[in-house]
C-alpha positions in Angstrom: 90.6 89.1 102.0 93.6 88.2 99.8 91.4 88.1 96.7 89.7 91.4 97.7 93.1 93.1 98.0 94.2 91.7 94.6 91.1 93.2 93.0 91.7 96.6 94.7 95.3 96.7 93.6 94.5 96.0 89.9 94.3 99.7 89.2 97.6 100.4 90.8 99.2 97.6 88.7 97.7 99.1 85.5 99.0 102.6 86.2 102.4 101.4 87.3 102.7 99.2 84.2 101.8 102.2 82.0 104.3 104.3 83.8 107.1 101.8 83.3 106.2 101.4 79.6 106.3 105.2 79.1 109.7 105.3 80.9 111.1 102.6 78.7 110.4 104.6 75.6 111.6 107.9 76.8 115.2 109.1 76.9 117.1 111.5 79.1 114.5 111.6 81.9 115.1 108.3 83.6 115.6 110.0 87.0 112.3 111.8 86.7 110.5 108.6 85.8 112.1 106.8 88.7 110.7 109.4 91.1 107.2 109.2 89.4 107.3 105.4 89.5 108.1 105.4 93.2 105.4 107.9 93.9 102.9 105.8 92.0 103.8 102.7 94.0 103.4 104.6 97.3 100.1 106.0 96.2 98.9 102.5 95.2 99.7 101.2 98.6 97.9 104.2 100.1 94.9 103.6 97.9 94.6 99.9 98.9 95.1 100.8 102.6 92.4 103.5 102.8 90.0 101.5 100.6 90.3 98.6 103.0 89.8 100.9 106.0 86.8 102.4 104.4 85.2 99.0 103.8 85.9 97.9 107.3 84.5 101.1 108.8 81.4 100.9 106.6 80.7 97.3 107.6 81.2 98.2 111.3 79.0 101.2 110.9 76.1 99.1 109.5 76.3 96.9 112.6 76.3 99.9 114.9 73.4 101.5 112.9 71.2 98.4 113.6 72.1 98.5 117.3 71.4 102.3 117.3 67.9 101.8 115.8 67.2 99.2 118.4 68.5 101.5 121.2 66.4 104.4 119.9 63.2 102.3 120.0 64.0 101.0 123.5 64.6 104.6 124.8 61.4 105.9 123.2 59.5 103.0 124.8 61.0 103.0 128.3 62.5 106.5 128.7 65.0 104.9 131.2 68.4 106.6 131.7 70.3 103.4 130.9 68.6 103.2 127.5 69.3 106.9 126.9 73.0 106.5 127.7 73.3 103.4 125.5 71.5 105.3 122.6 73.8 108.3 123.0 76.9 106.1 123.1 75.9 104.2 120.0 75.0 107.4 118.1 78.4 108.8 118.8 80.1 105.6 117.8 78.0 105.5 114.6 78.7 109.1 113.7 82.4 108.5 114.3 82.4 105.4 112.1 80.5 107.2 109.4 82.9 110.0 109.4 85.8 107.6 109.4 84.4 105.7 106.4 83.9 108.9 104.5 87.3 110.2 105.4 89.0 106.9 104.4 87.0 106.8 101.2 88.0 110.4 100.4 91.6 109.6 101.1 91.4 106.6 98.8 89.8 108.7 96.0 92.5 111.4 96.5 95.2 108.7 96.2 93.5 107.4 93.0 93.4 110.9 91.5 97.0 111.5 92.5 98.0 108.3 90.8 96.2 109.4 87.6 97.9 112.9 87.8 101.3 111.2 88.2 100.6 109.0 85.2 99.5 112.1 83.2 102.7 113.9 84.3 104.8 110.9 83.1 102.9 110.8 79.8 103.4 114.4 79.1 107.1 114.1 80.2 107.6 111.1 77.9 106.0 112.9 75.0 107.6 116.3 75.6 110.2 117.7 73.3 111.0 121.0 71.7 110.1 121.5 68.1 112.8 124.1 67.8 112.4 127.8 67.6 113.2 130.6 65.2 113.0 130.6 61.4 109.4 131.7 61.1 110.1 135.3 60.5 113.0 134.4 58.2 110.6 132.3 56.1 108.0 135.1 56.0 110.2 138.2 55.5 113.4 136.8 54.2 116.7 136.2 56.0 117.8 139.9 56.2 114.6 141.4 57.5 113.7 138.4 59.5 117.1 138.4 61.2 116.6 142.0 62.3 113.2 141.2 63.7 114.5 138.2 65.6 117.2 140.3 67.2 114.8 142.7 68.9 115.9 143.1 72.5 114.6 146.0 74.7 111.4 146.3 72.6 110.7 142.6 73.1 111.1 143.0 76.8 108.5 145.8 76.8 106.3 143.7 74.7 106.5 140.9 77.3 105.4 143.3 80.0 102.4 144.3 77.9 101.6 140.7 77.1 101.8 139.8 80.8 99.4 142.5 81.7 97.1 141.3 78.9 97.1 137.8 80.4 96.0 139.0 83.8 93.3 141.5 82.7 92.0 139.3 79.9 91.3 136.4 82.2 89.8 138.8 84.8 87.5 140.4 82.3 86.6 137.6 79.9 87.5 134.4 81.7 88.5 131.3 79.8 88.8 130.3 77.0 88.3 133.8 75.5 91.1 135.1 77.7 93.5 132.6 76.2 92.7 133.7 72.6 92.7 137.5 73.4 95.9 137.2 75.4 97.6 135.3 72.6 96.5 137.9 70.0 97.7 140.8 72.2 100.9 139.0 73.0 101.5 138.3 69.3 100.8 141.9 68.3 103.0 143.4 71.0 105.8 141.0 70.3 105.5 141.5 66.6 105.4 145.3 66.9 108.4 145.2 69.2 110.3 143.1 66.7 109.2 145.2 63.8 110.2 148.4 65.6 113.8 147.3 65.6 113.6 146.9 61.9 111.7 150.1 61.3 108.4 148.3 60.3 106.3 148.1 63.5 103.0 147.8 61.6 104.1 144.8 59.6 105.6 143.2 62.7 102.3 143.8 64.6 100.2 142.2 61.8 102.5 139.2 61.6 102.4 138.9 65.4 98.6 139.2 65.5 98.2 136.4 62.9 100.6 134.2 64.8 98.7 135.1 68.0 95.4 134.1 66.5 96.8 130.7 65.4 98.6 130.1 68.7 95.6 131.0 70.8 93.3 128.8 68.8 95.7 125.9 69.2 96.0 126.5 72.9 92.2 126.5 73.3 92.0 123.3 71.3 94.7 121.7 73.4 92.9 122.8 76.6 89.6 121.3 75.4 91.4 118.2 74.2 93.2 117.6 77.5 89.9 118.2 79.3 88.3 115.6 77.1 91.1 113.1 77.7 90.9 113.6 81.4 87.1 113.2 81.3 86.9 110.0 79.4 89.8 108.5 81.3 88.2 109.5 84.5 85.0 107.8 83.4 86.9 104.6 82.5 88.7 104.5 85.9 85.5 105.3 87.9 83.4 102.6 86.3 86.2 100.1 86.5 86.8 101.0 90.2 83.0 100.7 90.8 83.0 97.2 89.3 85.9 96.1 91.4 84.3 97.5 94.6 81.1 95.7 93.8 83.0 92.5 93.3 84.8 92.9 96.6 81.5 93.5 98.4 79.8 90.8 96.5 82.5 88.3 97.3 82.1 89.0 101.0 78.3 88.7 100.9 78.5 85.5 98.7 81.1 84.0 101.0 78.9 84.5 104.0 75.8 83.2 102.2 77.7 80.1 101.1 78.3 79.3 104.8 74.6 80.0 105.5 73.7 77.7 102.7 75.8 74.9 104.2 74.1 75.4 107.6 70.6 75.3 106.2 71.4 72.4 104.0 72.4 70.5 107.1 69.2 71.7 109.0 66.7 71.1 106.1 68.1 67.8 104.8 69.7 68.8 101.5 70.9 71.6 99.2 67.7 71.7 97.2 65.5 72.3 100.2 68.0 74.9 101.6 68.2 76.7 98.2 64.4 76.9 98.0 64.0 78.3 101.5 66.8 80.8 101.2 65.3 82.1 97.9 62.1 82.9 99.9 64.3 84.6 102.5 65.8 86.8 99.8 62.3 87.8 98.6 61.2 88.5 102.1 64.2 90.7 102.8 63.2 92.9 99.8 59.6 93.5 101.1 60.0 93.7 104.9 62.0 95.5 107.5 64.2 92.5 107.9 67.6 92.1 106.4 68.7 88.8 104.8 71.0 88.0 107.7 68.3 88.8 110.3 65.8 86.5 108.6 68.3 83.6 108.5 69.3 84.2 112.1 65.7 84.2 113.3 65.0 81.2 111.2 67.6 79.1 112.9 65.8 79.7 116.2 62.2 79.1 114.9 63.1 76.0 112.9 63.5 74.1 116.2 59.8 74.3 116.8 58.2 75.2 113.4 58.3 73.9 109.8 59.9 75.9 107.0 56.6 77.3 105.7 55.4 78.0 109.2 58.7 79.8 110.0 58.3 82.3 107.2 54.7 82.9 108.1 55.6 83.6 111.8 58.3 86.0 110.7 55.9 87.9 108.5 53.5 88.3 111.4 56.3 89.4 113.6 57.3 91.9 111.0 53.7 93.4 111.1 54.1 93.6 114.9 57.4 95.4 114.5 55.6 98.0 112.4 52.7 98.3 114.8 54.6 98.3 118.1 57.9 99.9 117.0 59.9 96.9 118.0 63.6 96.3 117.6 65.6 93.2 116.9 66.0 92.3 120.6 62.2 92.5 121.0 61.7 90.1 118.0 64.3 87.7 119.5 62.2 87.7 122.8 59.0 87.0 120.8 60.7 84.1 119.0 62.1 82.8 122.3 58.6 82.9 123.9 56.9 81.1 120.9 59.6 78.5 120.7 59.5 77.7 124.4 55.8 77.4 124.5 55.7 75.1 121.5 58.6 73.0 122.7 57.3 72.5 126.3 53.6 72.8 125.4 53.3 75.1 128.4 51.9 78.6 128.7 53.6 80.2 131.7 53.3 83.7 133.0 57.0 84.2 132.3 56.6 83.3 128.7 53.5 85.5 128.3 55.4 88.4 129.8 57.7 88.3 126.9 54.8 89.6 124.8 52.8 91.7 127.3 55.8 93.8 128.3 56.3 94.7 124.6 52.7 95.8 123.9 50.8 92.6 123.0 47.6 92.1 124.9 48.1 88.4 125.6 45.1 88.1 127.8 42.8 89.3 125.1 44.5 87.1 122.6 43.9 84.0 124.8 40.3 85.1 125.6 39.6 85.3 121.9 41.2 81.9 121.3 39.5 80.1 124.2 36.1 81.9 124.4 36.7 82.5 128.1 36.4 85.9 129.9 39.6 88.0 129.8 39.6 88.3 133.6 39.8 84.5 134.0 42.8 84.0 131.7 45.4 84.5 134.5 43.9 81.8 136.6 43.6 79.4 133.6 47.3 80.0 132.9 48.3 79.4 136.5 46.2 76.2 136.5 47.8 74.9 133.4 44.5 74.8 131.5 46.0 76.5 128.4 48.6 74.6 126.4 51.7 76.2 125.1 50.8 75.4 121.5 47.4 77.0 121.9 48.9 80.1 123.5 51.5 80.5 120.8 49.0 80.3 118.0 46.6 82.6 119.8 49.2 85.3 120.1 50.1 85.0 116.4 46.5 85.2 115.4 46.0 88.3 117.6 49.0 89.9 116.0 47.6 89.1 112.5 44.2 90.6 113.6 45.6 93.8 115.1 48.7 94.5 112.9 48.3 92.4 109.8 49.6 94.3 106.7 51.4 97.0 108.5 54.8 95.8 107.4 53.8 96.5 103.8 52.7 100.0 104.8 56.0 100.5 106.6 57.8 99.3 103.4 56.5 102.4 101.6 58.3 104.8 104.0 61.6 106.4 102.8 63.8 104.7 105.4 62.3 101.3 104.7 62.6 101.8 100.9 66.3 102.8 101.5 66.9 99.6 103.6 65.1 97.4 101.1 67.0 98.9 98.2 70.2 98.0 100.1 68.9 94.4 100.2 68.3 94.4 96.5 71.7 95.9 95.8 73.3 93.3 98.1 71.6 90.5 96.0 73.0 92.1 92.8 76.5 92.3 94.3 76.2 88.8 95.7 75.5 87.4 92.2 78.8 88.7 90.9 80.6 87.6 94.1 79.0 84.1 93.8 80.1 83.7 90.2 83.6 84.9 91.1 83.9 82.5 94.1 82.6 79.5 92.1 85.0 80.2 89.2 87.9 80.8 91.6 87.3 77.5 93.4 88.7 75.6 90.5 91.9 77.6 90.8 92.0 77.3 94.6 91.5 73.5 94.3 94.3 73.3 91.8 96.5 75.5 94.0 95.8 73.3 97.0 96.6 70.1 95.1 99.8 71.5 93.7 101.2 73.4 96.6 100.1 70.7 99.1 101.9 68.1 97.0 105.3 67.8 95.4 105.3 71.3 94.0 104.9 72.7 97.4 107.8 70.5 98.7 110.0 71.8 95.9 109.1 75.4 96.5 109.8 74.9 100.2 113.2 73.5 99.3 113.9 76.5 97.0 112.7 79.0 99.7 115.0 77.3 102.2 117.9 77.7 99.8 117.0 81.3 99.3 116.9 81.9 103.0 120.3 80.2 103.4 121.8 82.2 100.6 120.5 85.5 101.9 121.7 84.7 105.5 125.1 83.8 104.2 125.4 87.2 102.4 124.2 89.1 105.4 126.5 87.2 107.7 129.5 87.9 105.4 128.6 91.6 105.3 128.4 91.7 109.1 131.7 89.9 109.3 133.4 92.5 107.1 132.0 95.3 109.4 132.8 93.5 112.6 136.4 92.7 111.6 137.1 96.2 110.2 135.9 97.8 113.5 137.8 95.3 115.6 141.0 95.8 113.6 140.9 99.6 114.1 139.5 99.9 117.6 141.1 96.8 119.2 144.0 95.9 116.9 142.8 92.3 116.1 143.7 90.4 112.9 141.3 90.0 110.0 140.3 86.9 108.0 138.2 88.3 105.1 140.1 91.3 104.0 142.8 91.4 101.2 146.4 92.1 102.2 146.1 95.6 100.8 142.9 96.4 102.7 144.4 94.8 105.9 147.4 97.2 105.6 144.9 100.1 105.4 143.2 98.9 108.5 146.6 98.6 110.4 147.4 102.2 109.4 144.0 103.3 110.7 144.7 101.4 113.9 148.0 103.3 114.4 146.2 106.6 113.8 143.4 105.6 116.1 145.8 104.8 119.0 147.5 108.1 118.5 144.2 110.0 118.5 143.0 108.1 121.5 146.0 109.1 123.5 145.7 112.7 122.5 142.0 112.7 123.4 142.8 111.4 126.8 145.1 114.3 127.2 142.2 116.7 126.5 142.2 117.1 122.7 138.7 117.3 121.3 140.1 117.4 117.7 141.6 114.0 118.4 138.2 112.8 119.6 136.7 113.8 116.2 139.6 112.0 114.5 138.6 108.8 116.4 135.0 109.1 115.1 136.3 109.7 111.6 138.5 106.6 111.7 135.6 104.5 112.9 133.5 105.7 110.0 136.3 105.2 107.5 136.6 101.6 108.7 132.9 101.0 108.2 133.1 102.5 104.7 136.1 100.3 103.8 134.2 97.3 105.1 131.2 98.1 102.9 133.4 98.6 99.8 135.5 95.5 100.6 132.3 93.4 101.0 130.8 94.7 97.7 134.2 93.9 96.0 134.3 90.4 97.4 134.1 87.3 95.3 130.7 86.4 96.8 129.2 89.8 96.1 130.5 90.0 92.6 129.0 86.5 91.9 125.6 87.8 93.1 126.0 90.8 90.8 126.8 88.5 87.8 123.8 86.4 88.7 121.6 89.5 88.8 122.8 90.5 85.3 122.3 87.0 84.0 118.8 87.0 85.3 118.0 90.4 83.8 119.3 89.2 80.4 117.3 86.0 80.7 114.1 87.8 81.4 114.8 90.3 78.6 115.4 87.5 76.1 112.4 85.5 77.3 110.0 88.4 77.0 111.3 90.2 74.0 108.9 88.6 71.6 105.8 88.7 73.9 103.0 91.2 73.4 102.9 91.8 77.2 106.0 94.0 76.9 103.9 96.7 75.1 100.5 96.2 76.6 100.9 99.0 79.1 102.2 101.3 76.3 99.3 100.4 74.1 96.8 101.4 76.9 98.7 104.6 77.7 98.7 105.5 74.0 95.0 104.9 73.8 94.4 107.5 76.6 96.7 110.0 74.7 94.1 110.1 71.9 91.8 113.1 71.9 88.9 114.3 69.8 90.9 114.4 66.6 91.0 110.5 66.7 87.2 110.3 67.0 86.8 112.6 64.0 89.3 110.7 62.0 87.6 107.3 62.8 84.2 108.7 61.8 85.7 110.0 58.6 87.2 106.6 57.9 83.8 105.0 58.4 82.3 107.4 55.9 84.8 106.3 53.2 83.0 102.9 52.7 79.2 102.7 52.5 77.5 99.3 52.3 80.7 97.6 51.3 81.2 99.8 48.3 83.8 102.5 47.7 82.4 105.9 48.6 82.3 108.6 45.9 84.4 110.8 48.2 87.2 108.3 48.7 89.5 110.1 46.3 88.8 113.4 48.2 90.0 111.8 51.4 92.9 109.9 49.8 95.4 112.6 50.4 94.4 112.8 54.1 94.7 109.0 54.4 98.1 109.0 52.9 99.2 111.5 55.6 98.0 109.5 58.6 98.5 106.0 57.2 101.6 104.2 55.9 102.0 103.0 52.4 103.9 99.7 52.1 103.7 98.9 48.5 107.1 97.2 48.7 106.2 95.1 51.7 106.7 95.4 55.4 108.7 92.7 57.3 107.2 93.4 60.7 104.2 95.5 62.0 105.9 97.7 64.7 102.9 98.2 67.1 99.2 97.5 67.6 96.9 100.0 65.8 99.5 100.6 63.0 97.7 102.4 60.2 98.4 101.2 56.7 97.2 101.8 53.1 96.6 98.6 51.2 96.8 98.2 47.5 94.9 95.8 45.1 96.6 92.4 45.0 98.4 92.7 48.3 98.0 90.1 51.1 97.8 90.6 54.9 98.8 87.8 57.2 97.9 87.3 60.9 100.8 87.3 63.4 100.7 83.5 63.7 100.6 83.0 59.9 103.6 85.3 59.5 105.6 83.5 62.2 104.8 80.1 60.6 105.7 81.4 57.2 109.0 82.9 58.4 109.9 79.6 60.1 109.1 77.6 57.0 111.1 80.0 54.9 114.1 79.8 57.2 114.0 76.1 57.3 113.2 75.4 53.7 115.5 77.6 51.7 118.3 75.7 49.9 120.8 77.0 47.4 122.4 74.6 44.9 125.5 75.9 43.0 126.5 74.1 39.8 129.7 74.7 38.0 133.0 75.9 39.3 133.3 78.8 41.8 136.6 80.6 42.0 137.5 82.1 45.3 140.5 84.4 44.9 140.7 85.7 48.4 138.8 85.5 51.8 136.7 88.5 51.1 135.2 86.8 48.0 133.3 84.4 50.4 131.5 87.3 52.1 130.8 88.9 48.8 129.2 85.7 47.4 127.0 85.3 50.5 125.8 88.9 50.4 125.0 88.6 46.7 123.0 85.4 47.3 121.0 87.0 50.2 120.1 89.9 48.0 118.9 87.7 45.2 116.9 85.5 47.5 115.2 88.6 49.1 114.4 90.1 45.6 112.8 86.9 44.5 110.8 86.6 47.7 109.4 90.1 47.2 108.7 89.4 43.5 106.9 86.0 44.0 105.4 86.4 47.5 107.6 83.7 49.0 
């Protein structure tokens, strides 16, 4: 279950990581990001919780569904009230479990969607920022006329009213996205006309506003479509990933159960090879009959006591035909298996054993008459007299079933319900293959964990955990002592041992005030009673502040800061620090990135420069970075760059190795006298040397 939970929580970890990464690169909105991060964490826990509940309810529902099918068959056969009550109870239980599973699944899906919406909110918050306003009309019409237009007041307010009405009626008439464009045009015209009216040129203002409205509306429509595209492909990514994780959880459960089954059959059949061969036949049978894999293995454990492996599967196939012909349930099959096994084990055919079959629709007397050649009417006496062996009777019944119902299970398999059940078996096999591979691969890690944590590493961890527990208890005990002594000092007048002299003096003053208030309260003053409560709370507040100012607490604060600095220093150069940001940036790309990538692919055809390369060069220079004078460090993954003939690109490892070599191998030899007139000359010489070395490195590639 721990591995299943870890798989389910992967999505939550991904989104939380992205959120933290966005927060780390955004300024001025730390509080908002903290709220969003806390919300994401809570939603992640909610997603895992409901996902687990849904899986449990679904598994329980399958068990109840099988019992319900059996109860339905029993009720149809007997019509007894007890079977009817059992059927109704199971049906109610199944419907409740099915509804619960659906509800839990919906809650989990809602939590997942909420997590994504929270992430989108954070992404937009992290990328928001005003581009400034004003200046447009000034650039178009000049500073004087543009200034007059921008100062429109009442006319602008009227324009806003018209624009607002246009928004409402445009959407009502045209719908989206036409409403966005028309609304933007109308808004631009009215706003421009209002601004122009203040300057005495309403027509020019309206034209300018209309042009601006067209551009603004087009951009809004593009943004809406682009956001829809981003949400769509991100949703696809998350859905397929979640589906893979859910398949892996289910497959691990199935594979784990089948691993235990494999061990049991290996013991029964004398080895892994024989067990694997038998269970492979079981899997194939489950796909073609009304049995599930688990049902076949369960029945097999009973039959293998009196039949061989090949005989067992043949018996089960005949019983599957009987199930189709007689509408039997799993409990009926178990009775058939019990009767066959007992007759073969004891080699006796008793009336009790024969009743197992006759009560469920098999004409055992006709079966035995066919096998012995005797009259049907004489079979009962022959059974009572022990003239028919158990082995003969068992085989006669199976032959009769084959004769009367042979092949019906294949016909049953063509029904919709049977096809649905068989598809479930096929899908279970597919899921189990993934779960089996996962389990086998994880065994290596589990074995290593057991060896390490069961040995000296575990002992050392236990020691560290013991120390952690002792340290935490010491701090909590000290905090309690501060609270206890502060309250005792004020309420009882006792001395303190952990407070400073200054704080102890404050407590003594509170004690005096408390005594005075107590006497006044006893004389009927409710205000004095409130004063007593206030003094108690003041003592608690002072105790908290004194504890958090104590030497112990300050040392823990210093240790926390040291730990933060150490983690920061240790991870500064690792790519993990920007992984979440890289993923979130990938989801921020819209259709424009696709067009640009296709355009870039068109630039080079069959390894040769495209004829249109020069046409696109200006565009490439806009979106890429020219580094003709070198670049010391590539700032992020996916950094676009224009390369020039003769330049060289190094991998990250090659760059690090080269930098280390350069740092270790540079030596400077100075010949001749060097005159240092004052201390500042030393720094000047060092700076000049560094500049010269850097220039030579750029010039000669070193």
